[in-house]
C-alpha positions as CSV (number, residue, x, y, z in Angstrom):
1,M,9.7,-35.6,8.6
2,N,11.4,-35.6,5.1
3,N,8.6,-33.2,3.7
4,I,9.5,-30.4,6.7
5,K,13.5,-31.1,5.7
6,D,13.3,-30.4,2.4
7,S,10.9,-27.5,3.1
8,D,13.3,-25.9,5.8
9,A,15.9,-26.8,2.8
10,H,14.0,-25.0,0.4
11,L,14.0,-21.9,2.7
12,S,17.5,-22.1,3.5
13,R,18.3,-21.9,0.0
14,E,15.9,-18.9,-0.5
15,G,17.6,-16.9,2.2
16,H,21.0,-17.9,0.6
17,E,20.2,-16.4,-2.9
18,V,18.6,-13.2,-0.6
19,H,21.7,-12.6,1.2
20,A,24.2,-13.4,-1.7
21,H,21.9,-11.3,-4.3
22,L,22.0,-8.4,-1.6
23,K,26.0,-9.1,-0.7
24,S,26.6,-8.4,-4.6
25,I,24.8,-5.4,-4.8
26,F,26.5,-4.0,-1.6
27,E,29.9,-4.9,-2.7
28,K,29.7,-2.9,-5.5
29,M,28.7,0.3,-3.9
30,P,31.6,2.8,-4.4
31,N,30.9,4.9,-1.0
32,D,31.5,4.2,2.4
33,V,27.8,4.1,4.5
34,N,28.3,5.0,8.1
35,L,25.7,3.8,10.6
36,I,25.0,5.0,14.2
37,L,22.5,3.4,16.4
38,F,21.7,4.8,19.6
39,T,19.8,2.7,22.2
40,R,18.3,3.1,25.7
41,P,18.4,0.2,27.7
42,E,15.5,1.1,30.1
43,K,13.2,1.8,27.2
44,N,11.8,-0.3,23.9
45,D,14.3,-3.3,24.4
46,I,12.5,-5.4,22.2
47,F,12.5,-2.4,19.1
48,N,16.8,-2.3,20.2
49,Q,17.2,-6.1,19.8
50,A,14.9,-6.0,17.0
51,A,16.9,-3.1,15.4
52,R,20.5,-4.5,16.4
53,K,19.6,-7.9,14.6
54,V,18.4,-6.5,11.6
55,I,21.2,-3.4,11.0
56,R,24.0,-6.2,12.2
57,S,22.8,-8.3,9.7
58,I,22.9,-6.0,6.9
59,S,26.0,-4.7,7.5
60,Q,27.9,-7.7,7.7
61,L,27.2,-8.1,4.4
62,A,29.4,-5.7,2.9
63,P,32.9,-4.0,4.1
64,K,31.4,-0.9,2.9
65,I,28.9,-0.8,5.5
66,T,30.1,-0.3,8.7
67,L,27.8,-0.1,12.1
68,H,28.4,1.9,15.7
69,E,26.4,1.4,18.5
70,Y,26.2,3.7,21.5
71,D,24.1,4.3,24.5
72,I,22.1,7.1,24.3
73,N,24.4,8.4,27.4
74,H,27.4,8.1,25.4
75,K,29.3,11.3,24.5
76,E,28.5,10.7,20.6
77,A,24.8,11.5,21.2
78,K,25.9,15.1,22.0
79,G,26.4,16.2,18.8
80,L,23.5,14.2,17.0
81,K,21.3,14.8,20.1
82,P,18.8,11.4,19.4
83,I,15.4,12.2,20.7
84,Y,13.8,9.0,21.1
85,T,15.0,5.2,20.5
86,P,16.2,3.5,18.7
87,A,17.9,5.7,16.7
88,L,19.3,5.4,13.4
89,F,21.6,7.7,12.0
90,I,23.0,7.2,7.9
91,N,26.4,8.9,7.4
92,P,25.8,11.6,9.9
93,D,28.9,13.6,9.2
94,R,26.8,14.7,5.9
95,Y,23.5,13.9,6.7
96,N,22.5,15.1,10.4
97,N,19.4,16.0,8.7
98,I,18.3,12.1,8.4
99,R,17.1,10.1,11.4
100,W,15.1,6.9,11.8
101,Y,13.0,6.6,15.3
102,G,12.3,2.8,15.3
103,A,13.3,-1.0,14.3
104,P,13.7,-1.0,10.8
105,I,11.5,-4.5,10.6
106,G,9.0,-6.0,8.3
107,E,8.1,-3.6,5.9
108,E,10.4,-1.0,6.7
109,T,13.4,-3.3,5.8
110,R,12.6,-2.5,2.3
111,T,13.0,1.4,3.6
112,L,16.7,0.0,5.0
113,L,17.5,-1.6,1.9
114,E,16.6,1.2,-0.2
115,A,18.2,4.1,2.0
116,L,21.5,1.6,1.7
117,I,22.0,1.4,-1.8
118,M,20.8,5.5,-2.1
119,F,23.7,6.1,0.1
120,G,26.3,3.5,-1.0
121,Y,25.6,4.3,-4.6
122,G,25.4,8.4,-4.4
123,E,22.0,8.5,-6.7
124,T,18.3,8.6,-5.9
125,R,17.5,7.9,-9.2
126,I,14.4,10.7,-9.1
127,S,12.6,11.8,-12.1
128,P,13.5,14.8,-13.7
129,D,10.4,16.5,-12.7
130,S,10.6,15.9,-9.4
131,K,14.1,17.2,-9.1
132,K,13.2,20.0,-10.9
133,I,10.4,20.6,-7.9
134,L,13.2,20.0,-5.1
135,E,15.2,22.9,-6.8
136,G,12.4,25.0,-6.3
137,I,12.2,24.8,-2.8
138,N,13.9,28.0,-1.0
139,S,12.4,27.7,2.6
140,F,13.4,25.2,5.1
141,R,11.2,21.8,5.6
142,N,11.4,19.8,8.4
143,I,9.7,15.9,7.4
144,K,8.2,13.6,10.0
145,V,7.1,10.4,8.5
146,F,4.9,8.4,10.7
147,V,5.7,4.4,9.4
148,S,4.5,1.3,10.7
149,P,6.1,-2.4,10.4
150,T,3.1,-4.2,9.1
151,C,2.3,-1.5,6.3
152,P,2.8,-2.3,2.9
153,Y,2.3,1.4,1.9
154,C,4.7,2.8,4.2
155,P,8.5,2.3,2.4
156,Q,6.6,4.1,-0.8
157,Q,6.4,7.1,0.9
158,A,9.3,6.8,3.1
159,V,11.7,6.6,0.6
160,N,10.1,9.3,-1.1
161,A,10.9,11.7,1.9
162,L,14.7,10.0,2.0
163,K,15.1,11.0,-1.6
164,A,13.9,14.6,-0.6
165,A,16.0,14.9,2.4
166,Y,19.0,13.4,0.4
167,E,18.8,15.8,-2.7
168,R,18.2,18.5,-0.8
169,P,20.4,18.4,2.7
170,D,20.4,22.1,3.0
171,L,16.9,22.6,3.4
172,I,15.0,19.7,4.3
173,S,15.6,17.2,7.4
174,L,13.9,13.9,8.1
175,E,12.4,11.8,10.6
176,I,11.2,8.5,10.4
177,I,8.8,7.1,13.0
178,D,7.5,3.8,13.8
179,I,4.6,4.7,15.4
180,Q,5.0,0.8,17.3
181,A,8.1,2.1,19.0
182,N,7.2,5.9,19.3
183,P,3.3,5.3,20.3
184,E,3.0,8.6,22.2
185,L,4.5,10.3,19.5
186,A,1.7,8.7,17.3
187,D,-0.7,10.0,20.1
188,K,0.6,13.2,19.8
189,Y,0.2,13.6,16.1
190,S,-3.2,11.5,16.0
191,A,-1.5,9.4,13.7
192,Q,-3.7,6.3,13.9
193,S,-3.4,5.8,10.2
194,V,0.5,5.4,8.2
195,P,1.9,6.5,6.4
196,R,1.4,9.7,7.2
197,V,3.3,13.0,6.7
198,Y,3.8,16.1,8.3
199,A,5.9,18.7,7.3
200,D,6.8,21.9,9.7
201,E,4.1,20.0,12.1
202,K,1.8,20.7,9.2
203,L,-0.2,17.6,7.6
204,I,0.8,17.3,4.1
205,A,0.4,14.0,2.9
206,L,-1.8,10.9,4.0
207,G,-1.3,7.3,2.5
208,A,1.2,6.7,-0.3
209,Q,1.6,9.1,-2.8
210,P,4.1,8.8,-6.4
211,E,7.1,10.6,-6.3
212,E,6.0,13.8,-7.9
213,L,3.2,14.0,-5.8
214,F,5.4,13.6,-2.9
215,M,7.8,16.6,-3.8
216,L,4.8,18.4,-4.9
217,S,3.1,18.1,-1.8
218,L,6.2,18.7,0.1
219,E,7.0,22.3,-2.0
220,K,3.2,23.4,-1.6
221,M,2.8,22.0,2.2
222,E,-0.6,20.5,1.4
223,Q,-1.5,17.2,0.0
224,Q,-1.5,17.4,-3.6
225,T,-3.4,15.0,-5.6
226,F,-3.3,15.7,-9.2
227,F,0.5,16.4,-11.2
228,I,1.0,17.3,-14.5
229,P,4.5,17.4,-15.5
230,E,5.9,20.6,-16.9
231,T,7.5,19.2,-19.9
232,D,6.1,16.6,-22.8
233,S,5.4,13.2,-21.7
234,K,7.2,10.4,-23.4
235,E,5.2,8.1,-25.5
236,V,4.8,4.8,-25.1
237,D,3.3,2.4,-27.8
238,A,1.7,-0.9,-26.7
239,D,-0.5,-3.5,-28.1
240,L,-2.4,-3.5,-24.8
241,V,-2.6,-0.8,-22.2
242,I,-4.2,-2.1,-18.9
243,I,-5.6,0.0,-16.2
244,G,-5.1,-1.5,-12.7
245,G,-2.8,-3.9,-11.0
246,G,-4.7,-5.7,-9.0
247,P,-4.9,-9.7,-9.8
248,A,-7.1,-8.9,-13.1
249,G,-4.7,-6.6,-14.2
250,L,-1.7,-8.2,-13.2
251,T,-2.5,-11.7,-14.5
252,A,-4.3,-10.0,-17.8
253,G,-1.0,-8.7,-18.1
254,I,0.7,-12.2,-18.1
255,Y,-1.7,-13.6,-20.6
256,G,-1.4,-10.4,-22.7
257,A,2.5,-10.6,-23.1
258,R,2.5,-14.8,-23.4
259,S,0.4,-14.3,-26.2
260,G,2.7,-11.9,-28.1
261,L,1.2,-8.9,-27.1
262,N,2.9,-5.8,-26.2
263,T,1.6,-5.4,-22.6
264,V,2.2,-2.8,-20.5
265,I,0.3,-1.9,-17.0
266,I,-0.4,1.5,-15.2
267,E,-1.2,1.3,-11.4
268,K,-1.6,4.8,-9.7
269,N,-1.7,3.1,-6.1
270,I,-0.1,-0.1,-4.6
271,L,0.3,-2.7,-6.7
272,G,-2.2,-5.5,-5.8
273,G,-4.7,-3.4,-5.0
274,Q,-6.9,-4.6,-2.0
275,L,-5.3,-7.9,-1.6
276,A,-2.0,-6.0,-0.4
277,N,-4.0,-5.1,2.4
278,T,-5.6,-8.5,3.4
279,P,-4.2,-9.9,6.3
280,I,-4.5,-13.5,5.2
281,V,-5.6,-15.5,2.3
282,E,-6.8,-19.2,2.8
283,N,-9.2,-19.7,-0.3
284,Y,-6.3,-19.3,-3.0
285,P,-6.3,-22.5,-4.8
286,G,-2.9,-24.6,-4.1
287,I,-1.7,-22.3,-1.2
288,N,-3.6,-23.3,2.1
289,Q,-2.5,-19.8,3.7
290,I,-0.5,-16.7,2.7
291,G,-0.6,-13.2,3.2
292,G,-2.0,-10.8,1.1
293,K,1.5,-9.0,0.6
294,A,3.1,-12.4,0.2
295,L,0.6,-13.6,-2.6
296,V,0.6,-10.0,-4.1
297,D,4.5,-10.2,-4.5
298,L,4.2,-13.5,-6.2
299,L,1.7,-12.0,-8.6
300,V,4.2,-8.8,-9.3
301,T,7.2,-11.0,-9.6
302,H,5.6,-13.1,-12.0
303,A,4.2,-10.4,-14.1
304,L,7.4,-8.3,-14.4
305,E,9.0,-11.5,-16.4
306,Y,6.9,-10.5,-19.2
307,V,5.5,-7.3,-18.9
308,K,6.5,-3.2,-18.0
309,I,4.5,-2.0,-14.8
310,F,4.4,1.8,-14.2
311,P,3.5,2.1,-11.2
312,G,2.6,5.4,-8.9
313,E,1.1,6.7,-12.6
314,E,-2.2,7.3,-13.0
315,A,-4.2,6.8,-16.0
316,L,-6.1,10.4,-16.9
317,E,-7.8,10.4,-20.0
318,V,-8.9,7.8,-22.1
319,I,-9.3,8.8,-25.8
320,S,-10.9,5.9,-28.2
321,G,-9.9,5.9,-32.1
322,D,-7.7,3.4,-34.4
323,V,-5.5,4.4,-32.1
324,I,-6.8,4.6,-28.4
325,K,-4.7,7.1,-26.5
326,V,-4.5,6.8,-22.5
327,I,-2.9,9.8,-20.9
328,S,-1.4,9.3,-17.4
329,S,0.1,11.8,-15.3
330,R,3.7,10.8,-16.5
331,R,3.6,10.1,-20.1
332,L,1.0,9.1,-23.5
333,F,0.3,5.5,-24.3
334,N,-0.6,4.8,-27.8
335,A,-2.2,1.6,-27.7
336,R,-4.3,-0.8,-30.0
337,S,-6.6,-2.2,-27.3
338,V,-7.1,-0.9,-23.3
339,L,-8.4,-3.2,-20.3
340,F,-10.0,-1.5,-17.4
341,A,-9.1,-3.4,-14.5
342,T,-9.6,-0.5,-11.9
343,G,-11.4,-2.5,-9.1
344,A,-12.9,-1.3,-6.4
345,E,-12.7,0.9,-3.7
346,Y,-13.5,0.6,0.2
347,R,-17.1,1.9,0.8
348,R,-18.0,4.2,3.1
349,L,-20.5,4.5,6.2
350,D,-21.6,8.2,5.6
351,V,-22.3,9.0,8.9
352,P,-21.4,12.0,11.2
353,G,-17.4,11.6,12.3
354,E,-16.3,8.9,9.8
355,S,-14.7,11.4,7.3
356,R,-13.5,14.3,10.3
357,L,-12.2,11.3,12.4
358,S,-10.7,9.1,9.2
359,G,-7.0,8.7,10.4
360,H,-7.7,9.2,14.0
361,G,-9.3,6.0,14.6
362,V,-11.4,5.2,11.8
363,S,-9.5,3.1,9.8
364,Y,-10.3,1.1,6.4
365,C,-7.0,-1.3,7.1
366,S,-6.5,-3.3,9.5
367,T,-3.4,-4.7,8.8
368,C,-1.7,-0.8,8.6
369,D,-3.1,0.2,11.4
370,G,-4.2,-3.0,13.8
371,P,-1.0,-3.1,15.7
372,L,-1.5,0.8,17.4
373,F,-4.8,-0.1,19.1
374,K,-3.1,-3.6,20.6
375,G,-5.3,-3.7,24.3
376,K,-7.9,-1.0,23.3
377,R,-11.2,-1.8,22.0
378,A,-11.9,-1.8,18.1
379,L,-15.4,-2.2,16.5
380,I,-15.8,-3.6,13.3
381,V,-18.3,-2.8,11.2
382,G,-19.5,-5.5,8.4
383,G,-20.6,-8.9,8.1
384,G,-18.8,-10.4,5.1
385,D,-15.4,-12.5,4.6
386,S,-13.6,-9.0,5.0
387,A,-14.9,-7.9,8.3
388,V,-14.3,-11.1,9.9
389,T,-11.0,-11.8,8.6
390,E,-10.1,-8.4,9.7
391,A,-11.5,-9.2,13.3
392,L,-9.7,-12.7,13.8
393,H,-6.8,-10.5,12.2
394,L,-6.9,-7.3,15.2
395,D,-7.9,-10.2,18.0
396,N,-4.7,-11.8,17.3
397,L,-3.0,-8.4,17.5
398,G,-4.5,-8.2,20.8
399,V,-7.2,-6.0,20.5
400,D,-10.4,-6.3,22.2
401,V,-12.8,-6.6,19.4
402,T,-16.4,-6.2,18.6
403,I,-18.2,-7.1,15.4
404,V,-21.6,-4.7,14.9
405,H,-23.7,-6.0,11.4
406,R,-26.8,-4.8,10.4
407,R,-28.3,-8.0,10.0
408,D,-29.7,-10.9,12.0
409,T,-26.8,-13.2,10.6
410,L,-22.9,-13.2,9.1
411,R,-23.0,-13.2,5.3
412,A,-18.7,-14.8,5.8
413,Q,-18.0,-18.1,5.1
414,K,-19.1,-21.2,7.3
415,Q,-15.2,-21.6,8.6
416,L,-14.7,-18.2,9.5
417,V,-17.7,-17.8,11.5
418,L,-16.5,-20.9,13.0
419,N,-13.2,-19.5,13.9
420,L,-14.9,-16.2,15.2
421,S,-17.0,-18.1,17.4
422,T,-13.6,-19.8,18.5
423,S,-11.8,-17.1,19.4
424,G,-15.0,-15.7,21.5
425,I,-15.2,-12.7,19.4
426,P,-19.2,-10.7,20.0
427,V,-21.3,-9.9,17.4
428,I,-23.9,-7.1,18.0
429,Y,-26.8,-8.3,15.0
430,S,-29.5,-6.3,13.7
431,T,-27.2,-3.0,14.4
432,E,-25.9,-0.1,12.2
433,V,-23.5,2.7,12.9
434,N,-25.7,6.0,14.1
435,E,-22.7,8.5,14.8
436,I,-18.4,8.3,15.1
437,R,-17.5,10.8,18.4
438,G,-14.6,12.2,19.4
439,K,-12.7,15.5,19.8
440,D,-9.4,14.6,18.4
441,R,-9.7,10.6,17.8
442,V,-12.0,7.9,18.1
443,E,-13.9,7.7,21.6
444,E,-17.5,7.0,21.4
445,V,-19.8,5.1,18.8
446,E,-23.5,5.5,19.1
447,L,-25.6,2.2,17.6
448,I,-28.9,1.7,16.4
449,N,-30.9,-1.3,16.9
450,K,-32.5,-1.8,13.5
451,N,-35.4,-4.2,14.9
452,T,-36.2,-1.5,18.7
453,G,-34.8,1.8,17.7
454,V,-33.1,1.8,20.4
455,I,-30.1,4.2,20.5
456,S,-26.9,3.4,22.6
457,A,-23.4,4.7,23.0
458,F,-20.3,2.6,23.6
459,R,-16.8,3.7,24.2
460,F,-14.1,2.3,21.4
461,D,-10.9,3.6,20.3
462,A,-11.0,2.4,16.6
463,V,-13.5,1.6,14.2
464,F,-12.4,-0.4,11.3
465,I,-15.3,-0.1,8.5
466,S,-15.2,-3.2,6.2
467,I,-18.6,-3.2,4.4
468,G,-17.8,-3.6,0.7
469,Y,-16.4,-1.8,-2.2
470,N,-17.6,0.5,-4.8
471,P,-16.6,-0.2,-8.2
472,V,-13.8,2.4,-9.4
473,V,-15.6,3.8,-12.9
474,A,-14.9,7.4,-12.9
475,L,-12.5,7.4,-15.9
476,A,-14.5,4.2,-17.8
477,I,-17.3,6.6,-17.6
478,K,-15.5,9.6,-18.7
479,S,-13.9,7.6,-21.7
480,G,-17.4,6.9,-23.0
481,I,-18.0,3.3,-21.3
482,E,-21.4,2.3,-20.4
483,T,-22.4,0.9,-16.8
484,T,-25.0,-1.1,-15.0
485,P,-27.5,0.0,-12.9
486,E,-25.5,-1.1,-10.1
487,G,-22.6,0.9,-11.3
488,Y,-20.2,-1.4,-12.6
489,V,-18.3,-1.6,-16.4
490,K,-21.0,-3.2,-18.5
491,H,-19.3,-6.0,-20.7
492,D,-20.5,-9.1,-22.5
493,D,-19.0,-12.4,-22.3
494,H,-15.5,-11.9,-23.6
495,H,-15.5,-8.8,-21.1
496,R,-16.0,-6.3,-24.6
497,T,-17.4,-2.6,-23.5
498,N,-19.4,-0.7,-25.5
499,I,-16.6,1.0,-27.2
500,P,-14.5,-1.0,-29.7
501,G,-10.9,-1.7,-28.6
502,I,-12.0,-1.4,-24.8
503,Y,-12.0,-4.2,-22.1
504,S,-12.8,-4.8,-18.4
505,A,-12.1,-7.0,-16.1
506,G,-12.5,-8.5,-12.4
507,D,-14.1,-6.1,-9.4
508,V,-14.9,-3.3,-12.2
509,E,-17.2,-5.7,-13.6
510,G,-19.4,-6.5,-10.2
511,G,-20.2,-10.3,-9.7
512,Y,-17.9,-12.5,-7.2
513,K,-15.2,-10.1,-5.5
514,Q,-12.8,-13.2,-4.8
515,I,-9.0,-13.4,-6.0
516,V,-9.6,-15.9,-8.5
517,T,-12.4,-14.7,-9.8
518,A,-10.6,-11.8,-11.0
519,A,-7.1,-13.7,-11.9
520,G,-9.6,-15.6,-14.3
521,H,-11.4,-12.9,-15.8
522,G,-8.0,-11.1,-16.1
523,S,-6.7,-14.4,-18.0
524,E,-10.2,-14.2,-20.2
525,A,-10.2,-10.9,-20.9
526,A,-6.5,-10.7,-22.3
527,L,-7.1,-14.3,-24.4
528,S,-10.2,-12.4,-26.1
529,I,-8.3,-9.1,-26.6
530,F,-5.5,-11.3,-28.4
531,E,-8.3,-12.9,-30.7
532,D,-9.9,-9.6,-30.8
533,L,-6.5,-7.6,-32.7
534,V,-5.7,-10.7,-34.8
535,N,-9.1,-10.9,-36.1
536,P,-11.4,-7.4,-35.3
537,Y,-14.7,-8.0,-34.2
538,W,-15.7,-4.2,-35.1
539,K,-14.5,-4.5,-38.6
540,K,-16.5,-7.6,-39.7
541,E,-19.2,-7.2,-42.2
542,V,-22.9,-7.3,-41.2
543,L,-24.2,-10.0,-43.7
C-alpha cells in the first residue's frame, strides 16, 4: 500500500512539475491567444468532452489564453462556418484560415501546445530555407492534414502545416482532421494511414516529413523526397557523427559523449525508429511494461543531456578520409569517426495489391492505424513477436483480428503465444497471402495453403504486415562499406567496418532484433570508437 501511495505521490509531483513548466512558458507569452471551441451535443459527444477537458485545463494555465465555447448553432458559428465538431479555432479574428476538427488528445496534445506557443510568442521559428520556399508560393493552397491521437508521427506533420498557415495566412488555409473523430472524412479520402496531407484535394504527403520537405511538397503540390538547400550548409565539427536515432544510435550518443567525445546524432525519420511504433514493450530490463513511444521519450530525453540531435535530417553522403565528411540534407559534418546505426525498415510481401492499397487498408503500423478499424476485420501477416504483439494490440482496440503465418508454428515468445490463445485470436497456419484486393481500399485477401495449394478468398478491411525488416544499408554501400551475404553491414568484434573510422551498431548489423541488444551494441561501438580515436588501430605499424 505504501508503494502505491509513493507511486501516486511521484506521479502527482511529475504532473505538478509539467504544469508548472507549461505555466512558466505561457505566462511569458507577449500575445493573447483566443480559442473558440464549437461542439454539437448530438454528435461526437465523447470527443466534445475530451476536447473541453484538455483545452480548459491548458487555458487555465495562463491569463493570456482565453477559451470560448459555443454550440455549432450559435450565432458565432455563422461567420466561422465550422463544418464538423468538435471544431477548434485559434485567434480566428486574424487566422480564420486555421481550424481543427477533433480533440487534441493523446499525441495531438503536443500539436496543441506547439500551436499555443507559436501564436502566443508570434513566431514559428521556421528555417530560412522553409521561409524562402513559402515566399515562393503565389497561389492559394487549402491543406488537410489527417491525424490520429495514437500516431507519434502526426504532430510533426501537423506542426509543419501550422507553420505554413501561420506564415502565409493570405494564401494557405489549414484543416487538421482527427480520423477517429471524423471516420466519414477518413473514408472519403481513404485516409486509413496517417499522417496524410492533401492540398487542394491532391495528395501531397504520406508520413511525417522534415520541415523543408513539407514546404517543398506544398510548393510543388506533390510529395518530395529530397531537399538540397540553395545556400551553403552550415558546418558542424564533431569527434563522432552517429547516423540513426534508434536505440543503438541514442545509446551510442550517450556513451560517446560521456567518454569525452563531441558527439552528434542525425536522424532523418522519427526518433526511436521501429521502437516508436511498438505498442507495448514487456522485455526491457527494469521496466515491466511500457509503451514503445514512452520508452523512446525516455531515451531521447537522456541522450539530449549529452548530445546534439539533428532530427528530420538525412545523411546523403559519407566521404572517408583523415576527416570524414558527412553531407546531410541541411549541412556538412566534419567528423573524426562515423557510426552507422541506420537500423532496418519494414519488409514487404511484394504481392499484387500491396503497394496500390498501401495507406488504404494495407499498413505496417498498428499503433498509427489500428484505431480506425475498430469493429472491423483485420488480417495480421507474420508469426514473430511483432506480429503477435500487434494482433493483441488490435484485439484490445476492438478489432476482429486473424493471424496468417506461412509456417506451421509461431516463432513468437511463449508468453505472447499464451496471451494470443487466451484472447481467442485465430491463427491460419502454413498459409501465405497471394493477393490483396479492393477498388479504393482493402476489401478481400486471397490466401494460398502451402501444403495443399488450395486458394481461398476472405473478406478483410485491413491487412497489417509484420514479417520482419530489411537492413537500411543503401548509404553504407554507397560509402564503400562491405556487407554480408544476408545484406547486413560487415563488422568485427569491435563494430569496425572495412573503412577505418567508420563503425556500425544495432539492427543494421543483423543478429537478434531486440531493443536491449541494439542498445548494448551501441554502447560497445561508442567505447570502441573512443579507444580507437585515442590509439588509432589503422595507424599502427605492422611488425
